[in-house]
C-alpha positions as CSV (number, residue, x, y, z in Angstrom):
1,M,-31.5,-14.0,70.5
2,S,-31.7,-17.7,69.6
3,E,-28.5,-19.5,68.7
4,I,-27.0,-18.8,65.3
5,H,-25.1,-21.5,63.4
6,Y,-22.3,-20.4,61.1
7,R,-20.9,-22.1,58.1
8,L,-17.5,-20.3,58.2
9,E,-15.2,-19.9,61.2
10,Q,-16.0,-16.6,62.7
11,K,-12.5,-15.4,63.1
12,R,-10.2,-12.8,61.5
13,H,-7.3,-14.3,59.7
14,L,-4.7,-12.8,57.4
15,A,-2.9,-15.4,55.2
16,G,-0.4,-12.9,53.8
17,S,-0.1,-9.5,52.3
18,F,-3.0,-8.3,50.3
19,P,-4.2,-7.8,47.7
20,G,-2.8,-11.3,47.1
21,P,-1.9,-12.7,43.7
22,K,-5.4,-14.0,42.9
23,S,-7.0,-10.7,43.8
24,A,-4.4,-8.8,41.8
25,A,-5.0,-11.0,38.8
26,L,-8.8,-10.4,39.0
27,D,-8.2,-6.7,39.3
28,A,-6.1,-6.7,36.1
29,R,-9.0,-8.5,34.3
30,R,-11.5,-6.0,35.8
31,K,-9.6,-3.0,34.6
32,A,-9.7,-4.4,31.0
33,V,-13.5,-4.8,31.0
34,V,-15.3,-2.9,33.8
35,A,-15.9,0.8,33.5
36,G,-13.6,3.0,35.7
37,G,-16.6,4.9,37.1
38,V,-17.4,1.9,39.3
39,A,-15.2,2.1,42.3
40,S,-14.5,-0.4,45.1
41,S,-13.3,0.6,48.6
42,V,-11.6,-2.8,49.3
43,P,-8.9,-4.1,46.9
44,V,-9.6,-7.8,47.5
45,Y,-12.0,-10.1,45.7
46,A,-14.6,-12.1,47.8
47,A,-14.7,-15.9,47.6
48,D,-17.1,-16.6,50.4
49,A,-19.0,-14.9,53.2
50,D,-21.0,-16.0,56.2
51,G,-22.1,-14.3,59.5
52,G,-19.7,-11.5,60.1
53,I,-16.8,-12.9,57.9
54,I,-15.8,-12.3,54.3
55,T,-13.0,-14.5,52.9
56,D,-11.1,-13.4,49.8
57,V,-9.7,-15.5,46.9
58,D,-6.3,-15.6,48.5
59,G,-7.4,-17.1,51.8
60,N,-7.7,-14.0,54.0
61,S,-10.7,-13.7,56.4
62,F,-12.0,-10.2,57.1
63,I,-14.4,-9.0,59.8
64,D,-17.3,-7.4,57.9
65,L,-18.6,-4.2,59.6
66,G,-20.3,-2.9,56.5
67,S,-22.8,-5.6,55.5
68,G,-22.5,-4.6,51.8
69,I,-23.8,-1.2,52.8
70,A,-26.6,-2.5,55.2
71,V,-27.8,-5.3,52.9
72,T,-26.6,-8.6,54.5
73,T,-28.4,-7.9,57.8
74,V,-29.1,-11.6,58.3
75,G,-25.6,-12.6,57.0
76,A,-24.4,-13.1,53.4
77,S,-25.4,-16.8,53.2
78,E,-28.1,-17.3,55.9
79,E,-29.3,-20.9,55.8
80,R,-33.0,-20.1,55.5
81,V,-32.4,-17.6,52.7
82,V,-30.2,-20.1,50.8
83,D,-32.8,-22.9,51.1
84,A,-35.6,-20.6,50.0
85,V,-33.7,-19.4,47.0
86,R,-32.8,-23.0,46.0
87,E,-36.4,-24.1,46.3
88,Q,-37.7,-21.2,44.2
89,V,-35.1,-21.5,41.5
90,G,-36.2,-25.2,41.1
91,H,-39.6,-24.0,40.1
92,F,-39.2,-20.7,38.2
93,T,-36.9,-17.8,38.2
94,H,-39.2,-15.3,36.4
95,T,-42.6,-14.9,34.9
96,C,-43.1,-11.1,35.4
97,F,-45.7,-10.3,38.0
98,M,-47.4,-8.0,35.4
99,V,-47.9,-11.0,33.1
100,T,-48.3,-14.1,35.3
101,P,-48.5,-13.2,39.0
102,Y,-47.3,-15.5,41.8
103,E,-47.9,-16.0,45.5
104,G,-44.4,-14.8,46.7
105,Y,-45.0,-11.2,45.6
106,V,-48.4,-11.2,47.4
107,A,-46.8,-12.7,50.6
108,V,-44.1,-10.1,50.7
109,A,-46.7,-7.3,50.3
110,E,-48.6,-8.9,53.2
111,E,-45.5,-8.9,55.4
112,L,-44.7,-5.3,54.6
113,N,-48.2,-4.0,55.1
114,A,-48.1,-5.6,58.6
115,L,-44.6,-4.6,59.6
116,T,-44.6,-0.9,58.5
117,P,-45.9,1.7,61.0
118,G,-49.6,2.4,61.3
119,T,-52.8,0.4,61.4
120,H,-54.3,2.0,58.4
121,E,-55.1,0.1,55.2
122,K,-52.0,-0.2,53.0
123,R,-50.8,-1.2,49.6
124,T,-47.4,-2.3,48.5
125,V,-45.5,-2.4,45.1
126,L,-42.2,-4.2,44.7
127,F,-39.2,-3.0,42.6
128,N,-35.5,-3.8,42.3
129,S,-33.4,-0.9,43.8
130,G,-33.7,1.8,46.4
131,A,-33.5,4.5,43.8
132,E,-36.4,2.8,41.9
133,A,-38.5,2.8,45.1
134,V,-37.8,6.5,45.7
135,E,-38.7,7.4,42.1
136,N,-42.0,5.5,42.4
137,A,-42.9,7.0,45.8
138,V,-42.5,10.5,44.2
139,K,-44.7,9.4,41.2
140,V,-47.4,8.3,43.6
141,A,-47.2,11.5,45.7
142,R,-47.4,13.7,42.6
143,L,-50.3,11.8,41.0
144,A,-52.3,11.5,44.2
145,T,-52.0,15.2,45.1
146,G,-52.0,16.8,41.7
147,R,-49.0,18.8,42.8
148,D,-45.4,18.9,41.5
149,A,-42.9,20.1,44.2
150,I,-40.9,17.6,46.3
151,V,-39.0,18.7,49.4
152,A,-35.7,17.1,50.2
153,F,-33.0,17.9,52.8
154,D,-29.4,18.9,53.2
155,H,-27.1,15.9,53.5
156,A,-29.7,13.7,51.8
157,Y,-28.8,10.6,49.7
158,H,-31.6,9.0,47.6
159,G,-29.9,7.3,44.7
160,R,-28.1,7.6,41.4
161,T,-30.9,7.9,38.8
162,N,-31.7,11.3,37.3
163,L,-34.5,12.1,39.7
164,T,-32.8,10.6,42.7
165,M,-29.6,12.5,41.9
166,A,-31.6,15.7,42.0
167,L,-32.9,14.6,45.4
168,T,-29.4,13.8,46.7
169,A,-27.5,16.7,48.3
170,K,-23.8,15.8,47.8
171,A,-22.3,16.7,44.4
172,M,-19.2,14.6,44.3
173,P,-19.2,11.7,43.3
174,Y,-23.0,11.4,42.9
175,K,-24.0,14.4,40.8
176,T,-21.0,16.2,39.3
177,N,-21.3,16.6,35.5
178,F,-24.4,14.3,35.3
179,G,-27.0,17.1,34.9
180,P,-29.3,18.6,34.0
181,F,-31.5,17.1,36.7
182,A,-35.3,16.6,37.2
183,P,-37.1,19.9,38.1
184,E,-39.4,20.8,41.0
185,I,-37.0,19.5,43.7
186,Y,-36.4,21.9,46.6
187,R,-33.9,21.6,49.5
188,V,-34.3,22.7,53.1
189,P,-32.1,22.5,56.2
190,M,-31.8,19.2,58.0
191,S,-31.6,18.9,61.8
192,Y,-27.9,18.0,62.4
193,P,-27.5,18.4,66.1
194,Y,-23.7,18.2,66.3
195,R,-23.3,20.9,63.7
196,E,-26.1,23.3,64.6
197,E,-24.8,26.8,65.3
198,S,-27.0,27.0,68.4
199,D,-28.8,24.6,70.8
200,I,-31.8,24.4,68.5
201,K,-34.5,21.9,69.5
202,G,-36.1,19.5,67.0
203,E,-39.3,21.3,66.8
204,E,-37.5,24.6,66.1
205,A,-35.4,23.0,63.4
206,A,-38.5,21.6,61.8
207,R,-40.2,25.1,61.9
208,R,-37.1,26.5,60.2
209,A,-37.5,24.1,57.4
210,I,-41.3,24.6,57.3
211,T,-40.9,28.4,57.1
212,M,-38.6,28.0,54.1
213,I,-41.1,25.6,52.4
214,E,-44.0,28.0,53.0
215,K,-42.1,31.1,51.8
216,Q,-40.2,29.7,48.9
217,I,-42.6,27.0,47.5
218,G,-46.0,27.4,49.1
219,A,-47.7,24.5,50.9
220,S,-50.3,24.1,48.2
221,S,-47.6,23.3,45.6
222,V,-45.9,20.6,47.6
223,A,-46.7,17.0,46.7
224,G,-44.3,15.4,49.2
225,I,-41.7,15.7,51.8
226,L,-39.0,13.0,51.4
227,I,-36.6,12.4,54.3
228,E,-34.4,9.7,55.7
229,P,-35.4,9.3,59.3
230,I,-31.6,8.7,59.9
231,Q,-29.6,10.0,57.1
232,G,-27.2,7.4,55.5
233,E,-24.5,8.6,53.1
234,G,-24.9,12.1,54.6
235,G,-23.2,10.9,57.8
236,F,-25.7,8.8,59.8
237,I,-27.3,12.0,61.1
238,V,-30.0,11.4,63.7
239,P,-32.2,14.5,63.8
240,A,-33.1,16.1,67.1
241,D,-36.1,14.7,68.9
242,G,-39.3,16.3,67.7
243,F,-38.0,17.1,64.2
244,L,-39.6,14.3,62.3
245,P,-43.0,14.4,64.2
246,T,-43.3,18.2,63.6
247,L,-42.6,17.8,59.9
248,A,-45.1,14.9,59.6
249,A,-47.8,16.8,61.5
250,W,-47.3,19.8,59.1
251,A,-47.5,17.5,56.1
252,K,-50.7,16.0,57.3
253,D,-52.3,19.4,58.0
254,N,-51.4,20.6,54.5
255,G,-52.3,17.5,52.4
256,V,-48.6,16.8,51.7
257,V,-47.4,13.2,51.4
258,F,-44.8,12.4,54.0
259,I,-42.3,9.9,52.5
260,A,-39.8,8.1,54.8
261,D,-36.8,6.8,52.9
262,E,-35.9,3.7,55.0
263,V,-33.7,2.1,52.3
264,Q,-30.7,2.0,54.7
265,S,-32.4,2.3,58.0
266,G,-35.1,-0.3,57.7
267,F,-35.5,-4.0,58.7
268,C,-34.1,-4.1,62.2
269,R,-31.1,-2.0,61.4
270,T,-31.8,0.7,64.1
271,G,-33.4,-1.6,66.7
272,E,-36.9,-1.2,65.3
273,W,-38.3,-2.6,62.1
274,F,-38.2,1.0,60.8
275,A,-36.3,4.1,62.1
276,S,-39.6,6.1,61.9
277,Q,-40.9,4.1,64.8
278,H,-38.4,5.6,67.3
279,E,-40.5,8.7,67.6
280,G,-43.9,7.2,66.7
281,V,-44.0,8.7,63.2
282,V,-46.4,7.0,60.7
283,P,-45.3,7.9,57.2
284,D,-47.8,8.1,54.3
285,I,-45.3,6.1,52.2
286,I,-42.1,4.2,53.2
287,T,-39.4,3.2,50.7
288,M,-37.4,0.1,51.4
289,A,-34.6,-1.9,49.9
290,K,-31.2,-3.2,51.1
291,G,-32.0,-5.5,54.1
292,I,-35.4,-6.4,52.7
293,G,-34.0,-9.1,50.4
294,G,-31.5,-11.1,52.4
295,G,-28.8,-10.1,49.8
296,L,-30.9,-10.3,46.7
297,P,-32.1,-7.2,44.7
298,L,-35.5,-6.2,45.9
299,S,-37.1,-2.9,46.9
300,A,-40.6,-1.7,47.8
301,I,-42.9,1.1,48.6
302,T,-45.7,0.6,51.1
303,G,-48.2,3.4,51.6
304,R,-51.7,4.4,52.4
305,A,-54.2,2.5,50.3
306,D,-55.9,5.7,49.1
307,L,-52.6,7.1,47.8
308,M,-51.3,3.9,46.2
309,D,-54.7,3.0,44.6
310,A,-55.0,6.4,43.1
311,V,-52.5,5.3,40.4
312,H,-54.1,4.0,37.2
313,P,-53.5,0.3,36.3
314,G,-50.2,-0.1,34.5
315,G,-48.8,3.1,36.1
316,L,-46.5,1.2,38.5
317,G,-44.4,-1.9,37.9
318,G,-41.4,-3.1,35.9
319,T,-40.3,-6.3,34.2
320,Y,-38.2,-7.6,37.2
321,G,-40.0,-5.8,40.0
322,G,-40.7,-8.4,42.8
323,N,-38.7,-11.1,41.1
324,P,-39.9,-14.5,42.6
325,V,-36.4,-15.6,43.7
326,A,-35.9,-12.2,45.5
327,C,-39.3,-12.6,47.1
328,A,-38.5,-16.0,48.4
329,A,-35.3,-14.6,49.9
330,S,-37.1,-11.7,51.5
331,L,-39.7,-13.9,53.2
332,A,-36.9,-16.1,54.6
333,A,-34.9,-13.0,55.7
334,I,-37.9,-11.6,57.5
335,K,-38.6,-14.9,59.2
336,T,-34.9,-14.9,60.4
337,M,-35.2,-11.4,61.7
338,K,-38.2,-12.4,63.8
339,E,-36.9,-15.7,65.1
340,H,-33.6,-14.3,66.1
341,D,-35.0,-11.0,67.5
342,L,-32.6,-9.0,65.4
343,N,-34.2,-5.8,66.7
344,G,-33.0,-6.7,70.1
345,R,-29.6,-7.7,68.7
346,A,-29.3,-4.3,67.0
347,Q,-30.0,-2.6,70.4
348,N,-27.3,-4.7,72.0
349,I,-24.8,-3.7,69.3
350,E,-25.6,0.0,70.0
351,R,-24.9,-0.5,73.7
352,I,-21.6,-2.3,72.9
353,V,-20.4,0.3,70.4
354,T,-21.5,3.3,72.5
355,A,-19.8,2.0,75.6
356,R,-16.6,1.2,73.8
357,F,-16.1,4.5,72.0
358,T,-17.4,6.7,74.9
359,A,-14.6,5.2,76.9
360,L,-12.2,6.0,74.0
361,V,-13.3,9.6,73.9
362,E,-12.5,9.9,77.6
363,E,-9.1,8.2,77.1
364,L,-8.1,10.5,74.3
365,G,-9.2,13.6,76.2
366,E,-9.7,17.1,74.7
367,A,-6.9,16.5,72.1
368,G,-8.8,13.6,70.6
369,I,-10.4,13.4,67.1
370,I,-13.8,12.0,68.0
371,G,-16.3,14.7,67.7
372,E,-19.5,12.7,68.2
373,I,-20.7,9.1,68.5
374,R,-24.2,8.8,67.2
375,G,-26.7,6.5,65.6
376,R,-29.3,3.9,66.6
377,G,-29.0,0.2,66.8
378,A,-26.5,-1.3,64.4
379,M,-26.4,2.0,62.4
380,M,-23.7,3.8,64.3
381,A,-21.2,6.5,63.4
382,I,-18.1,8.2,64.6
383,E,-17.7,11.8,63.4
384,L,-14.0,12.8,63.2
385,V,-12.6,16.3,63.7
386,K,-9.2,17.8,63.7
387,P,-7.3,17.2,67.0
388,G,-8.6,19.3,69.8
389,T,-11.4,20.9,67.9
390,A,-14.3,18.7,69.1
391,R,-15.5,21.3,71.6
392,T,-14.6,24.4,69.5
393,T,-14.6,24.7,65.7
394,K,-15.4,21.0,65.0
395,E,-13.2,21.2,62.0
396,V,-13.9,18.2,59.8
397,N,-11.2,15.5,59.4
398,P,-11.7,13.4,56.3
399,E,-8.0,12.5,56.2
400,A,-8.4,10.7,59.5
401,A,-11.4,8.8,58.3
402,K,-9.5,7.6,55.2
403,A,-6.5,6.7,57.3
404,I,-8.5,4.8,59.9
405,A,-10.4,2.8,57.2
406,A,-7.1,1.9,55.6
407,A,-5.5,0.8,58.9
408,C,-8.5,-1.3,59.7
409,L,-8.3,-3.1,56.4
410,R,-4.6,-3.8,56.8
411,A,-5.6,-5.5,60.1
412,G,-8.4,-7.5,58.5
413,V,-11.5,-5.4,59.3
414,I,-13.7,-3.9,56.7
415,I,-15.3,-0.5,57.7
416,L,-17.0,2.1,55.6
417,T,-16.8,5.9,55.6
418,C,-19.5,8.4,54.7
419,G,-20.7,12.0,55.4
420,T,-21.1,15.2,53.4
421,Y,-17.5,16.1,54.4
422,G,-16.1,12.5,54.2
423,N,-15.2,12.6,57.9
424,V,-17.5,9.9,59.3
425,I,-16.8,6.3,60.1
426,R,-20.0,4.2,59.8
427,L,-20.6,0.9,61.4
428,L,-23.2,-1.5,59.8
429,P,-22.3,-5.0,61.0
430,P,-24.5,-7.9,60.1
431,L,-27.0,-8.3,63.0
432,V,-26.0,-11.9,63.3
433,I,-22.4,-11.1,64.1
434,S,-21.2,-12.6,67.4
435,D,-20.2,-10.4,70.4
436,E,-16.7,-11.9,70.2
437,L,-16.2,-11.1,66.5
438,L,-17.7,-7.6,66.9
439,G,-15.4,-7.0,69.9
440,D,-12.4,-8.0,67.9
441,G,-13.4,-5.6,65.1
442,L,-14.0,-2.7,67.5
443,D,-10.6,-3.4,69.1
444,V,-8.9,-2.9,65.7
445,L,-11.0,0.2,65.0
446,A,-10.1,1.7,68.4
447,T,-6.4,1.1,67.8
448,A,-6.7,2.8,64.4
449,V,-8.4,5.8,65.9
450,R,-5.6,6.1,68.6
451,L,-3.0,6.0,65.9
452,A,-4.8,8.7,63.9
453,A,-5.3,11.0,66.9
């Protein structure tokens, strides 16, 4: 990785207790005007961010191991991205691509067509959010196939709109009391190796799902299979080897569109440009967001040209989709990923995290609370269980996850939790974080795990 220059000092620093007075004052203002349904996991207000550091309005500096949920892959104020945004803003902020198109949109589409798996002819459409990308991928699959049914998986998360809530597996907080939901969504079992009742291989787990599809829906009724190659909110679940290729092969044989939701796992996050590439899977359509925009709102779907071009003119789009400023940021972020070899950096982060917490598992012994360390690249997770149950009942331990996140925050480290059962610590550091800063953050996390064990 080439040398990275930071604007802020890359060091954890606590100026006093927090939330400090400025954060507290902002929180009082927030409660008077912001809807209570919007929750924040950290009770401090950001003032600046760079590399792997977030500073708050009271002068505290926190190590960021969350990247705004996998968004600030290249850092929150990467120099190329900032310069590109300034340059674009000086010319125009919006024209609407559906009215007066511009080169930035085309250039991003060219990059995505080249970066996504497969050598086939592709087409791309740009949107604003991950949920919007997923909805449009479903639209394309249904129109192109003339079928209605969409298959999703246990533990899945695909967004907060009506259709994507239906596709999402977890009820609280995403779905409870927000129905009725969009129809023709069917759910089948995921490959979750740590929690399988038997030592089922990836191909067998895929056949289990396929049998359910064929019996309960019928292959001829299925428009698309939608899956996260590594599940995000569901717990950073990496399916067993062979699961994804077997599903993709069945989809191809039956005229079903295979859609990979790479909103969280894309753009170097797992040590490849896309998580699908780890097993050589070539999706028919890929949905993207988060890391694509260098911190600005942007999403995309890239897919087979015959599928994408099947949609009538005007059937896809949106007023802000592919905003010119976001496109400029995306092109700069992609350039940074290439120049700094952030795929290689993600692979190095995986080695560091795996070695550190494998040693901690051995240190804690059978009475420990770490059930499994899993993930790929800089998308790593620690699943927590009740003490001494890792090899037996694997009883979930959401209380420990909550306590560990709180302990880390008190020490100046921001980490995120996830999982269907709320018992998973997820690590999503910016890929430009230094080894020293990452090591400091992992030291804090390890201490918090010891205290919770």
